[in-house]
PyMOL Python script that loads the backbone (N, CA, C, O; Angstrom):
from pymol import cmd

cmd.read_pdbstr("""\
ATOM      1  N   MET A   1       0.899  -1.189  -0.086  1.00  0.00           N
ATOM      2  CA  MET A   1      -0.001   0.013  -0.100  1.00  0.00           C
ATOM      3  C   MET A   1       0.805   1.330  -0.158  1.00  0.00           C
ATOM      4  O   MET A   1       0.522   2.243  -0.934  1.00  0.00           O
ATOM      5  N   LEU A   2       1.913   1.365   0.791  1.00  0.00           N
ATOM      6  CA  LEU A   2       2.765   2.522   0.840  1.00  0.00           C
ATOM      7  C   LEU A   2       3.712   2.502  -0.450  1.00  0.00           C
ATOM      8  O   LEU A   2       4.265   3.572  -0.702  1.00  0.00           O
ATOM      9  N   GLY A   3       3.931   1.579  -1.175  1.00  0.00           N
ATOM     10  CA  GLY A   3       4.573   1.684  -2.204  1.00  0.00           C
ATOM     11  C   GLY A   3       3.766   2.160  -3.314  1.00  0.00           C
ATOM     12  O   GLY A   3       4.304   2.790  -4.225  1.00  0.00           O
ATOM     13  N   TRP A   4       2.430   1.894  -3.316  1.00  0.00           N
ATOM     14  CA  TRP A   4       1.597   2.460  -4.459  1.00  0.00           C
ATOM     15  C   TRP A   4       1.575   3.608  -4.023  1.00  0.00           C
ATOM     16  O   TRP A   4       2.070   4.316  -4.901  1.00  0.00           O
ATOM     17  N   LEU A   5       1.200   4.389  -2.914  1.00  0.00           N
ATOM     18  CA  LEU A   5       0.957   5.655  -2.565  1.00  0.00           C
ATOM     19  C   LEU A   5       2.199   6.458  -2.906  1.00  0.00           C
ATOM     20  O   LEU A   5       2.006   7.520  -3.498  1.00  0.00           O
ATOM     21  N   SER A   6       3.361   6.131  -2.638  1.00  0.00           N
ATOM     22  CA  SER A   6       4.422   6.671  -2.940  1.00  0.00           C
ATOM     23  C   SER A   6       4.821   7.046  -4.265  1.00  0.00           C
ATOM     24  O   SER A   6       5.428   8.065  -4.595  1.00  0.00           O
ATOM     25  N   ARG A   7       4.377   6.029  -5.047  1.00  0.00           N
ATOM     26  CA  ARG A   7       4.672   6.186  -6.678  1.00  0.00           C
ATOM     27  C   ARG A   7       3.648   7.267  -7.031  1.00  0.00           C
ATOM     28  O   ARG A   7       3.865   8.031  -7.971  1.00  0.00           O
ATOM     29  N   ARG A   8       2.561   7.342  -6.308  1.00  0.00           N
ATOM     30  CA  ARG A   8       1.515   8.117  -6.764  1.00  0.00           C
ATOM     31  C   ARG A   8       1.935   9.648  -6.340  1.00  0.00           C
ATOM     32  O   ARG A   8       1.549  10.566  -7.063  1.00  0.00           O
ATOM     33  N   LEU A   9       2.605   9.887  -5.350  1.00  0.00           N
ATOM     34  CA  LEU A   9       3.089  10.989  -4.731  1.00  0.00           C
ATOM     35  C   LEU A   9       4.193  11.720  -5.647  1.00  0.00           C
ATOM     36  O   LEU A   9       4.314  12.941  -5.744  1.00  0.00           O
ATOM     37  N   MET A  10       4.980  10.746  -6.306  1.00  0.00           N
ATOM     38  CA  MET A  10       6.110  11.261  -6.976  1.00  0.00           C
ATOM     39  C   MET A  10       5.606  11.816  -8.269  1.00  0.00           C
ATOM     40  O   MET A  10       6.538  12.229  -8.958  1.00  0.00           O
ATOM     41  N   GLU A  11       4.388  11.962  -8.839  1.00  0.00           N
ATOM     42  CA  GLU A  11       4.126  12.657  -9.954  1.00  0.00           C
ATOM     43  C   GLU A  11       3.253  13.631  -9.660  1.00  0.00           C
ATOM     44  O   GLU A  11       2.444  13.415  -8.758  1.00  0.00           O
ATOM     45  N   PRO A  12       3.239  14.917 -10.370  1.00  0.00           N
ATOM     46  CA  PRO A  12       4.335  14.991 -11.518  1.00  0.00           C
ATOM     47  C   PRO A  12       5.603  15.442 -10.950  1.00  0.00           C
ATOM     48  O   PRO A  12       5.647  15.951  -9.830  1.00  0.00           O
ATOM     49  N   GLU A  13       6.654  15.271 -11.693  1.00  0.00           N
ATOM     50  CA  GLU A  13       8.036  15.701 -11.114  1.00  0.00           C
ATOM     51  C   GLU A  13       8.057  17.300 -10.887  1.00  0.00           C
ATOM     52  O   GLU A  13       7.353  18.030 -11.584  1.00  0.00           O
ATOM     53  N   THR A  14       8.751  17.716 -10.055  1.00  0.00           N
ATOM     54  CA  THR A  14       9.089  18.984  -9.422  1.00  0.00           C
ATOM     55  C   THR A  14      10.305  19.068  -9.470  1.00  0.00           C
ATOM     56  O   THR A  14      10.999  18.084  -9.728  1.00  0.00           O
ATOM     57  N   ASP A  15      10.918  20.535  -9.176  1.00  0.00           N
ATOM     58  CA  ASP A  15      12.192  20.808  -8.805  1.00  0.00           C
ATOM     59  C   ASP A  15      12.495  20.674  -7.231  1.00  0.00           C
ATOM     60  O   ASP A  15      13.661  20.780  -6.852  1.00  0.00           O
ATOM     61  N   ARG A  16      11.517  20.456  -6.364  1.00  0.00           N
ATOM     62  CA  ARG A  16      11.398  20.408  -5.021  1.00  0.00           C
ATOM     63  C   ARG A  16      10.291  19.681  -4.354  1.00  0.00           C
ATOM     64  O   ARG A  16       9.136  19.924  -4.704  1.00  0.00           O
ATOM     65  N   TYR A  17      10.515  18.889  -3.508  1.00  0.00           N
ATOM     66  CA  TYR A  17       9.302  18.234  -2.808  1.00  0.00           C
ATOM     67  C   TYR A  17       9.344  18.724  -1.199  1.00  0.00           C
ATOM     68  O   TYR A  17      10.296  19.066  -0.498  1.00  0.00           O
ATOM     69  N   HIS A  18       7.994  18.619  -0.932  1.00  0.00           N
ATOM     70  CA  HIS A  18       7.867  18.516   0.587  1.00  0.00           C
ATOM     71  C   HIS A  18       5.941  18.043   0.515  1.00  0.00           C
ATOM     72  O   HIS A  18       4.926  18.578   0.069  1.00  0.00           O
ATOM     73  N   TYR A  19       6.269  16.800   1.216  1.00  0.00           N
ATOM     74  CA  TYR A  19       4.985  15.953   1.229  1.00  0.00           C
ATOM     75  C   TYR A  19       4.020  16.304   2.422  1.00  0.00           C
ATOM     76  O   TYR A  19       4.556  16.472   3.517  1.00  0.00           O
ATOM     77  N   GLY A  20       2.841  16.415   2.339  1.00  0.00           N
ATOM     78  CA  GLY A  20       1.989  16.872   3.269  1.00  0.00           C
ATOM     79  C   GLY A  20       0.407  15.894   2.707  1.00  0.00           C
ATOM     80  O   GLY A  20       0.142  15.576   1.548  1.00  0.00           O
ATOM     81  N   ILE A  21      -0.333  15.635   3.822  1.00  0.00           N
ATOM     82  CA  ILE A  21      -1.537  15.312   3.571  1.00  0.00           C
ATOM     83  C   ILE A  21      -2.781  15.956   4.517  1.00  0.00           C
ATOM     84  O   ILE A  21      -2.908  15.872   5.739  1.00  0.00           O
ATOM     85  N   ILE A  22      -3.547  16.544   3.655  1.00  0.00           N
ATOM     86  CA  ILE A  22      -5.043  17.067   4.330  1.00  0.00           C
ATOM     87  C   ILE A  22      -5.434  16.359   5.101  1.00  0.00           C
ATOM     88  O   ILE A  22      -5.675  15.259   4.605  1.00  0.00           O
ATOM     89  N   LEU A  23      -5.715  16.450   6.541  1.00  0.00           N
ATOM     90  CA  LEU A  23      -6.164  15.474   7.336  1.00  0.00           C
ATOM     91  C   LEU A  23      -7.536  15.559   7.377  1.00  0.00           C
ATOM     92  O   LEU A  23      -8.188  14.583   7.005  1.00  0.00           O
ATOM     93  N   GLN A  24      -8.232  16.817   7.866  1.00  0.00           N
ATOM     94  CA  GLN A  24      -9.465  17.245   8.053  1.00  0.00           C
ATOM     95  C   GLN A  24      -9.688  18.664   8.211  1.00  0.00           C
ATOM     96  O   GLN A  24      -8.782  19.418   8.567  1.00  0.00           O
ATOM     97  N   LYS A  25     -11.049  19.117   7.919  1.00  0.00           N
ATOM     98  CA  LYS A  25     -11.239  20.714   8.277  1.00  0.00           C
ATOM     99  C   LYS A  25     -11.511  20.867   9.687  1.00  0.00           C
ATOM    100  O   LYS A  25     -12.276  20.062  10.219  1.00  0.00           O
ATOM    101  N   TRP A  26     -10.969  21.820  10.379  1.00  0.00           N
ATOM    102  CA  TRP A  26     -10.925  22.182  11.607  1.00  0.00           C
ATOM    103  C   TRP A  26     -11.261  23.574  11.720  1.00  0.00           C
ATOM    104  O   TRP A  26     -10.401  24.280  11.193  1.00  0.00           O
ATOM    105  N   GLN A  27     -12.318  24.278  12.282  1.00  0.00           N
ATOM    106  CA  GLN A  27     -12.481  25.638  12.437  1.00  0.00           C
ATOM    107  C   GLN A  27     -12.621  26.358  10.822  1.00  0.00           C
ATOM    108  O   GLN A  27     -13.337  26.005   9.885  1.00  0.00           O
ATOM    109  N   GLU A  28     -11.937  27.153  10.892  1.00  0.00           N
ATOM    110  CA  GLU A  28     -11.750  27.921   9.773  1.00  0.00           C
ATOM    111  C   GLU A  28     -10.686  27.400   8.708  1.00  0.00           C
ATOM    112  O   GLU A  28     -10.465  27.969   7.639  1.00  0.00           O
ATOM    113  N   ASP A  29      -9.982  26.096   9.202  1.00  0.00           N
ATOM    114  CA  ASP A  29      -8.655  25.881   8.530  1.00  0.00           C
ATOM    115  C   ASP A  29      -8.849  24.614   8.141  1.00  0.00           C
ATOM    116  O   ASP A  29      -9.949  24.077   8.012  1.00  0.00           O
ATOM    117  N   TYR A  30      -7.622  24.044   7.921  1.00  0.00           N
ATOM    118  CA  TYR A  30      -7.389  22.453   7.704  1.00  0.00           C
ATOM    119  C   TYR A  30      -6.297  22.081   8.512  1.00  0.00           C
ATOM    120  O   TYR A  30      -5.331  22.840   8.587  1.00  0.00           O
ATOM    121  N   LEU A  31      -6.323  20.869   9.208  1.00  0.00           N
ATOM    122  CA  LEU A  31      -5.216  20.283   9.654  1.00  0.00           C
ATOM    123  C   LEU A  31      -4.491  19.299   8.618  1.00  0.00           C
ATOM    124  O   LEU A  31      -5.049  18.545   7.820  1.00  0.00           O
ATOM    125  N   ILE A  32      -3.174  19.475   8.807  1.00  0.00           N
ATOM    126  CA  ILE A  32      -2.302  18.775   7.744  1.00  0.00           C
ATOM    127  C   ILE A  32      -1.512  18.038   8.569  1.00  0.00           C
ATOM    128  O   ILE A  32      -1.370  18.257   9.772  1.00  0.00           O
ATOM    129  N   LEU A  33      -0.810  16.855   7.724  1.00  0.00           N
ATOM    130  CA  LEU A  33       0.084  15.982   8.286  1.00  0.00           C
ATOM    131  C   LEU A  33       1.352  16.371   7.239  1.00  0.00           C
ATOM    132  O   LEU A  33       1.118  16.340   6.030  1.00  0.00           O
ATOM    133  N   GLU A  34       2.710  16.742   7.726  1.00  0.00           N
ATOM    134  CA  GLU A  34       3.695  16.955   6.923  1.00  0.00           C
ATOM    135  C   GLU A  34       4.872  16.096   7.082  1.00  0.00           C
ATOM    136  O   GLU A  34       5.206  15.663   8.185  1.00  0.00           O
ATOM    137  N   SER A  35       5.529  15.831   5.960  1.00  0.00           N
ATOM    138  CA  SER A  35       6.681  14.596   6.207  1.00  0.00           C
ATOM    139  C   SER A  35       7.756  15.720   6.603  1.00  0.00           C
ATOM    140  O   SER A  35       7.933  16.746   5.946  1.00  0.00           O
ATOM    141  N   ILE A  36       8.365  15.419   7.633  1.00  0.00           N
ATOM    142  CA  ILE A  36       9.833  16.186   8.009  1.00  0.00           C
ATOM    143  C   ILE A  36      10.815  15.032   8.181  1.00  0.00           C
ATOM    144  O   ILE A  36      10.499  13.843   8.169  1.00  0.00           O
ATOM    145  N   SER A  37      12.094  15.544   8.347  1.00  0.00           N
ATOM    146  CA  SER A  37      13.253  14.650   8.437  1.00  0.00           C
ATOM    147  C   SER A  37      12.991  13.492   9.469  1.00  0.00           C
ATOM    148  O   SER A  37      13.284  12.328   9.197  1.00  0.00           O
ATOM    149  N   LYS A  38      12.437  13.857  10.643  1.00  0.00           N
ATOM    150  CA  LYS A  38      12.391  12.965  11.670  1.00  0.00           C
ATOM    151  C   LYS A  38      10.993  12.491  12.034  1.00  0.00           C
ATOM    152  O   LYS A  38      10.734  12.323  13.226  1.00  0.00           O
ATOM    153  N   GLY A  39      10.265  12.311  11.300  1.00  0.00           N
ATOM    154  CA  GLY A  39       8.676  11.968  11.505  1.00  0.00           C
ATOM    155  C   GLY A  39       7.699  12.779  10.699  1.00  0.00           C
ATOM    156  O   GLY A  39       7.936  13.356   9.637  1.00  0.00           O
ATOM    157  N   LEU A  40       6.531  12.734  11.384  1.00  0.00           N
ATOM    158  CA  LEU A  40       5.497  13.450  11.079  1.00  0.00           C
ATOM    159  C   LEU A  40       5.395  14.891  11.699  1.00  0.00           C
ATOM    160  O   LEU A  40       5.745  14.952  12.878  1.00  0.00           O
ATOM    161  N   SER A  41       5.037  15.893  11.197  1.00  0.00           N
ATOM    162  CA  SER A  41       4.542  17.059  11.685  1.00  0.00           C
ATOM    163  C   SER A  41       2.882  17.330  11.627  1.00  0.00           C
ATOM    164  O   SER A  41       2.241  16.984  10.635  1.00  0.00           O
ATOM    165  N   ILE A  42       2.361  17.864  12.573  1.00  0.00           N
ATOM    166  CA  ILE A  42       1.004  18.339  12.370  1.00  0.00           C
ATOM    167  C   ILE A  42       1.017  19.960  12.401  1.00  0.00           C
ATOM    168  O   ILE A  42       1.537  20.706  13.232  1.00  0.00           O
ATOM    169  N   GLY A  43       0.273  20.268  11.221  1.00  0.00           N
ATOM    170  CA  GLY A  43       0.202  21.856  11.246  1.00  0.00           C
ATOM    171  C   GLY A  43      -1.173  22.441  10.626  1.00  0.00           C
ATOM    172  O   GLY A  43      -2.126  21.676  10.478  1.00  0.00           O
ATOM    173  N   ARG A  44      -1.235  23.338  10.388  1.00  0.00           N
ATOM    174  CA  ARG A  44      -2.740  23.985   9.534  1.00  0.00           C
ATOM    175  C   ARG A  44      -2.168  24.577   8.169  1.00  0.00           C
ATOM    176  O   ARG A  44      -1.094  25.132   7.935  1.00  0.00           O
ATOM    177  N   LEU A  45      -3.026  24.335   7.518  1.00  0.00           N
ATOM    178  CA  LEU A  45      -2.768  24.649   5.996  1.00  0.00           C
ATOM    179  C   LEU A  45      -2.616  26.128   5.849  1.00  0.00           C
ATOM    180  O   LEU A  45      -2.058  26.526   4.827  1.00  0.00           O
ATOM    181  N   SER A  46      -3.089  27.108   6.843  1.00  0.00           N
ATOM    182  CA  SER A  46      -2.985  28.603   6.681  1.00  0.00           C
ATOM    183  C   SER A  46      -1.633  28.894   6.875  1.00  0.00           C
ATOM    184  O   SER A  46      -1.201  29.993   6.527  1.00  0.00           O
ATOM    185  N   PHE A  47      -0.797  27.924   7.464  1.00  0.00           N
ATOM    186  CA  PHE A  47       0.666  28.400   7.672  1.00  0.00           C
ATOM    187  C   PHE A  47       1.361  28.683   6.459  1.00  0.00           C
ATOM    188  O   PHE A  47       2.434  29.282   6.529  1.00  0.00           O
ATOM    189  N   TYR A  48       0.832  28.285   5.202  1.00  0.00           N
ATOM    190  CA  TYR A  48       1.378  28.446   3.920  1.00  0.00           C
ATOM    191  C   TYR A  48       0.758  29.204   3.007  1.00  0.00           C
ATOM    192  O   TYR A  48       1.033  29.120   1.810  1.00  0.00           O
ATOM    193  N   GLU A  49      -0.253  30.120   3.548  1.00  0.00           N
ATOM    194  CA  GLU A  49      -0.782  31.129   2.925  1.00  0.00           C
ATOM    195  C   GLU A  49       0.094  32.211   2.175  1.00  0.00           C
ATOM    196  O   GLU A  49       0.848  32.973   2.779  1.00  0.00           O
ATOM    197  N   GLY A  50      -0.061  32.208   0.912  1.00  0.00           N
ATOM    198  CA  GLY A  50       0.876  33.329   0.354  1.00  0.00           C
ATOM    199  C   GLY A  50       2.024  32.470  -0.527  1.00  0.00           C
ATOM    200  O   GLY A  50       2.639  32.980  -1.463  1.00  0.00           O
ATOM    201  N   ALA A  51       2.199  31.180  -0.107  1.00  0.00           N
ATOM    202  CA  ALA A  51       3.610  30.500  -0.311  1.00  0.00           C
ATOM    203  C   ALA A  51       3.360  29.972  -1.798  1.00  0.00           C
ATOM    204  O   ALA A  51       2.259  29.797  -2.320  1.00  0.00           O
ATOM    205  N   ASP A  52       4.681  29.744  -2.400  1.00  0.00           N
ATOM    206  CA  ASP A  52       4.457  29.157  -3.678  1.00  0.00           C
ATOM    207  C   ASP A  52       4.481  27.663  -3.744  1.00  0.00           C
ATOM    208  O   ASP A  52       5.495  26.992  -3.935  1.00  0.00           O
ATOM    209  N   ILE A  53       3.157  27.164  -3.551  1.00  0.00           N
ATOM    210  CA  ILE A  53       2.983  25.504  -3.246  1.00  0.00           C
ATOM    211  C   ILE A  53       2.125  24.961  -4.242  1.00  0.00           C
ATOM    212  O   ILE A  53       1.560  25.875  -4.843  1.00  0.00           O
ATOM    213  N   LYS A  54       1.791  23.782  -4.671  1.00  0.00           N
ATOM    214  CA  LYS A  54       0.938  23.211  -5.559  1.00  0.00           C
ATOM    215  C   LYS A  54       0.588  22.119  -4.793  1.00  0.00           C
ATOM    216  O   LYS A  54       1.457  21.494  -4.185  1.00  0.00           O
ATOM    217  N   PHE A  55      -0.946  21.714  -4.733  1.00  0.00           N
ATOM    218  CA  PHE A  55      -1.379  20.356  -4.263  1.00  0.00           C
ATOM    219  C   PHE A  55      -1.760  19.695  -5.709  1.00  0.00           C
ATOM    220  O   PHE A  55      -2.124  20.262  -6.739  1.00  0.00           O
ATOM    221  N   TYR A  56      -1.559  18.342  -5.449  1.00  0.00           N
ATOM    222  CA  TYR A  56      -1.960  17.164  -6.226  1.00  0.00           C
ATOM    223  C   TYR A  56      -2.870  16.093  -5.538  1.00  0.00           C
ATOM    224  O   TYR A  56      -2.562  15.508  -4.500  1.00  0.00           O
ATOM    225  N   ARG A  57      -4.004  15.913  -6.228  1.00  0.00           N
ATOM    226  CA  ARG A  57      -4.773  14.698  -5.678  1.00  0.00           C
ATOM    227  C   ARG A  57      -4.661  13.344  -6.042  1.00  0.00           C
ATOM    228  O   ARG A  57      -4.986  12.967  -7.168  1.00  0.00           O
ATOM    229  N   VAL A  58      -4.256  12.631  -5.235  1.00  0.00           N
ATOM    230  CA  VAL A  58      -3.908  11.284  -5.421  1.00  0.00           C
ATOM    231  C   VAL A  58      -4.872  10.486  -5.869  1.00  0.00           C
ATOM    232  O   VAL A  58      -5.937  10.496  -5.252  1.00  0.00           O
ATOM    233  N   ASP A  59      -4.710   9.557  -7.122  1.00  0.00           N
ATOM    234  CA  ASP A  59      -5.826   8.966  -7.664  1.00  0.00           C
ATOM    235  C   ASP A  59      -5.845   7.811  -7.090  1.00  0.00           C
ATOM    236  O   ASP A  59      -5.126   6.951  -7.599  1.00  0.00           O
ATOM    237  N   CYS A  60      -6.596   7.470  -5.970  1.00  0.00           N
ATOM    238  CA  CYS A  60      -7.009   6.393  -5.427  1.00  0.00           C
ATOM    239  C   CYS A  60      -8.363   6.096  -4.749  1.00  0.00           C
ATOM    240  O   CYS A  60      -9.217   6.972  -4.618  1.00  0.00           O
ATOM    241  N   PRO A  61      -8.528   4.800  -4.313  1.00  0.00           N
ATOM    242  CA  PRO A  61     -10.022   4.716  -3.925  1.00  0.00           C
ATOM    243  C   PRO A  61     -10.149   5.557  -2.591  1.00  0.00           C
ATOM    244  O   PRO A  61      -9.289   5.965  -1.810  1.00  0.00           O
ATOM    245  N   GLN A  62     -11.690   5.687  -2.609  1.00  0.00           N
ATOM    246  CA  GLN A  62     -12.126   6.600  -1.390  1.00  0.00           C
ATOM    247  C   GLN A  62     -11.638   6.243  -0.411  1.00  0.00           C
ATOM    248  O   GLN A  62     -10.970   7.053   0.232  1.00  0.00           O
ATOM    249  N   GLY A  63     -11.821   4.704   0.122  1.00  0.00           N
ATOM    250  CA  GLY A  63     -11.486   4.219   1.365  1.00  0.00           C
ATOM    251  C   GLY A  63      -9.998   4.406   1.769  1.00  0.00           C
ATOM    252  O   GLY A  63      -9.634   4.611   2.927  1.00  0.00           O
ATOM    253  N   LEU A  64      -9.180   4.314   0.696  1.00  0.00           N
ATOM    254  CA  LEU A  64      -7.587   4.501   0.729  1.00  0.00           C
ATOM    255  C   LEU A  64      -7.323   5.853   1.149  1.00  0.00           C
ATOM    256  O   LEU A  64      -6.443   6.184   1.944  1.00  0.00           O
ATOM    257  N   ARG A  65      -8.187   6.659   0.529  1.00  0.00           N
ATOM    258  CA  ARG A  65      -7.867   8.423   0.856  1.00  0.00           C
ATOM    259  C   ARG A  65      -8.325   8.693   2.073  1.00  0.00           C
ATOM    260  O   ARG A  65      -7.823   9.706   2.562  1.00  0.00           O
ATOM    261  N   LYS A  66      -9.166   8.094   2.782  1.00  0.00           N
ATOM    262  CA  LYS A  66      -9.560   8.237   4.231  1.00  0.00           C
ATOM    263  C   LYS A  66      -8.670   7.753   5.139  1.00  0.00           C
ATOM    264  O   LYS A  66      -8.343   8.357   6.160  1.00  0.00           O
ATOM    265  N   ALA A  67      -8.197   6.498   4.745  1.00  0.00           N
ATOM    266  CA  ALA A  67      -7.432   5.761   5.680  1.00  0.00           C
ATOM    267  C   ALA A  67      -5.819   6.061   5.792  1.00  0.00           C
ATOM    268  O   ALA A  67      -5.205   5.690   6.793  1.00  0.00           O
ATOM    269  N   ALA A  68      -5.195   6.719   4.763  1.00  0.00           N
ATOM    270  CA  ALA A  68      -3.853   6.906   4.762  1.00  0.00           C
ATOM    271  C   ALA A  68      -3.541   8.130   5.850  1.00  0.00           C
ATOM    272  O   ALA A  68      -2.539   7.855   6.510  1.00  0.00           O
ATOM    273  N   PRO A  69      -3.995   9.101   6.122  1.00  0.00           N
ATOM    274  CA  PRO A  69      -3.537   9.958   7.067  1.00  0.00           C
ATOM    275  C   PRO A  69      -3.539   9.051   8.392  1.00  0.00           C
ATOM    276  O   PRO A  69      -2.479   9.078   9.016  1.00  0.00           O
ATOM    277  N   PHE A  70      -4.491   8.313   8.877  1.00  0.00           N
ATOM    278  CA  PHE A  70      -4.420   7.839   9.942  1.00  0.00           C
ATOM    279  C   PHE A  70      -3.532   6.680  10.188  1.00  0.00           C
ATOM    280  O   PHE A  70      -3.060   6.400  11.290  1.00  0.00           O
ATOM    281  N   GLU A  71      -3.309   5.935   8.936  1.00  0.00           N
ATOM    282  CA  GLU A  71      -2.136   4.797   9.094  1.00  0.00           C
ATOM    283  C   GLU A  71      -0.833   5.445   9.125  1.00  0.00           C
ATOM    284  O   GLU A  71       0.039   4.738   9.631  1.00  0.00           O
ATOM    285  N   LEU A  72      -0.378   6.835   8.640  1.00  0.00           N
ATOM    286  CA  LEU A  72       0.796   7.305   8.949  1.00  0.00           C
ATOM    287  C   LEU A  72       1.091   7.676  10.275  1.00  0.00           C
ATOM    288  O   LEU A  72       2.266   7.784  10.624  1.00  0.00           O
ATOM    289  N   THR A  73       0.094   7.898  11.112  1.00  0.00           N
ATOM    290  CA  THR A  73       0.541   7.912  12.527  1.00  0.00           C
ATOM    291  C   THR A  73       0.821   6.981  12.976  1.00  0.00           C
ATOM    292  O   THR A  73       1.319   7.122  14.093  1.00  0.00           O
ATOM    293  N   ARG A  74       0.723   5.730  12.535  1.00  0.00           N
ATOM    294  CA  ARG A  74       1.132   4.319  13.085  1.00  0.00           C
ATOM    295  C   ARG A  74       2.848   4.409  13.031  1.00  0.00           C
ATOM    296  O   ARG A  74       3.482   3.811  13.900  1.00  0.00           O
ATOM    297  N   TRP A  75       3.406   5.014  12.203  1.00  0.00           N
ATOM    298  CA  TRP A  75       4.833   5.000  11.972  1.00  0.00           C
ATOM    299  C   TRP A  75       5.550   6.205  12.153  1.00  0.00           C
ATOM    300  O   TRP A  75       6.719   6.207  12.539  1.00  0.00           O
ATOM    301  N   GLY A  76       4.856   7.313  11.872  1.00  0.00           N
ATOM    302  CA  GLY A  76       5.458   8.600  11.568  1.00  0.00           C
ATOM    303  C   GLY A  76       5.946   9.561  12.947  1.00  0.00           C
ATOM    304  O   GLY A  76       6.667  10.558  12.930  1.00  0.00           O
ATOM    305  N   ARG A  77       5.496   9.102  13.761  1.00  0.00           N
ATOM    306  CA  ARG A  77       5.797   9.762  15.167  1.00  0.00           C
ATOM    307  C   ARG A  77       7.121  10.139  15.483  1.00  0.00           C
ATOM    308  O   ARG A  77       7.878   9.175  15.589  1.00  0.00           O
ATOM    309  N   SER A  78       7.563  11.104  15.642  1.00  0.00           N
ATOM    310  CA  SER A  78       9.201  11.271  15.834  1.00  0.00           C
ATOM    311  C   SER A  78       9.390  11.151  17.418  1.00  0.00           C
ATOM    312  O   SER A  78       8.894  11.903  18.257  1.00  0.00           O
ATOM    313  N   ARG A  79      10.385   9.815  17.696  1.00  0.00           N
ATOM    314  CA  ARG A  79      10.658   9.527  18.996  1.00  0.00           C
ATOM    315  C   ARG A  79      11.735  10.502  19.499  1.00  0.00           C
ATOM    316  O   ARG A  79      12.689  10.936  18.854  1.00  0.00           O
ATOM    317  N   TYR A  80      11.407  10.758  20.746  1.00  0.00           N
ATOM    318  CA  TYR A  80      12.608  11.588  21.516  1.00  0.00           C
ATOM    319  C   TYR A  80      13.589  10.934  21.873  1.00  0.00           C
ATOM    320  O   TYR A  80      14.522  11.488  22.454  1.00  0.00           O
TER     321      TYR A  80
END
""", "prot")
cmd.dss("prot")
cmd.show_as("cartoon", "prot")
cmd.util.cbc("prot")
cmd.orient("prot")
């Protein structure tokens, strides 16, 4: 499952990569999970307001789309 998801995230090619998943709407914003060097970071989409970023939708089944963010929390936590 992660291999399939990873291949879908690598397209289209760009000159830089920063991966994140929009988790859910919260208040007037969206909670996001971001990939950082030591695990996952939880943030808000509004942190990037005005930034030069692009979003791509992963073409996958609805069930996988909803499960992926929660499955990432199984291994992505940064340990102290």
